[in-house]
N, C-alpha and C positions, 0 to 999 in steps of 0.2 A: 438585652436586645430581644427582638422578636424574630422568629423564623417560621416560615410556612413551607412544607415540603409535600408536593403532590406525588401521587403514584396511582397506578391502575390503568393508565392509557394503553392503547394498543390497536391492532387491526381486527375488525369484526365485519361480518357480512351484514348487509341491510336486513333489518328485522331482528337483529341480535341485540345483546345487552352488554353493558360494561358498568362497573362501579369504580368511580374515582374516589380517592381518599386524600385528605389534606391534614397532615399532622401539624399542630400548632405548638410551639414552644416559646418560652419567654414570659411576657406579661399577660398570662392567660386570664388573670383575674380582672383585667380591664377591657375584655372583649365587648365591643358594642354590637358588632355584626360580622358575619362571615359570608362569603359569597363565592360563586363560580362565574367566571367570565370566559369567553372564547374569542379567538381571532383566527379567521381563515385567511389564506394568502390573498393579498390585495384588498382586504377588508379592514375596517376598524374593529377594535376590540368591543365586544358587546356583552351586556349582562345576560347571564343564563338563569341564575337563581340566587337568592339571598335568604339568610335566616338570621334573625336578630337575637339579642340576649333573652328575650321573652319567649322565643320559639316561633314567632310569626315568620311566615315564608312569603316569598314573592317570586314569580316566574315570568320569564319572557313568554309571549303568546306562542311562539314557535315550538316551545317544549312542554307546554301545559298538557297534562294528562299522560306524558311519556317519561318525564324526568321527575325525580324526587330528591330534594335536599334534606339532610338530617344531620344531627350532631350528637356525638357521645361526649357529654361533659366530663365524665370520669376519665376518658382517655384523651381528651382535648383534640378530637378528630372531627372533621366535617366530611360528610360523604355526599356524592352525587350519583344516585342510581339512575342509569340511563337505559330505558327500554325502547323497543321498536325503533331502533336507530335508523337514520336515513343518510344517504350519501351527503346531503347538505349539512349534516352535523359534524362533518370532517373539519377539524380545527385543532389548534393548540388550546388546551383548556388551562386556565389559570385560577388559582385560589387567591382570594383577597381577604385580608383582615382589617377591620376598622376598630381601632383601640382608643379608648377614652384618653389614655395618657400618651401613647406613642404615635397616634395617627394611623396612617395607612401603610400596609405592607403587602407585597405580592410574593407569591411563590414563583418558582422558575418555569413552570408550565409542564404539561404532559400532552403528548400528541395522541389524538384520537382520529383514526382513519376508518371510514365506513365504506366498504366496497359494494358496488351494485351487482 
């Protein structure tokens, strides 16, 4: 089975930084892509950033230049470095894994709250 466990959320003032981590266990050899998504109250879940097996990244326009996704293949962890945070970044952030064999898996989410 596959498990994704997020950590690193919390409360931060506008302009501050946070780093989210997502530890992947299970069928790590079949990872196609990993990504971060977020969902604010009353809104649909939206893509934040993705990184594929080749290391190519993709970002939502709203976070370009402020957020950076990266992965440590040795530790099977994907990170989301979030800088210059804004109140509108407040949401539950979810890690998603796309696996060649097992399909799609989601983590349980971690709350990020940015105060103005």
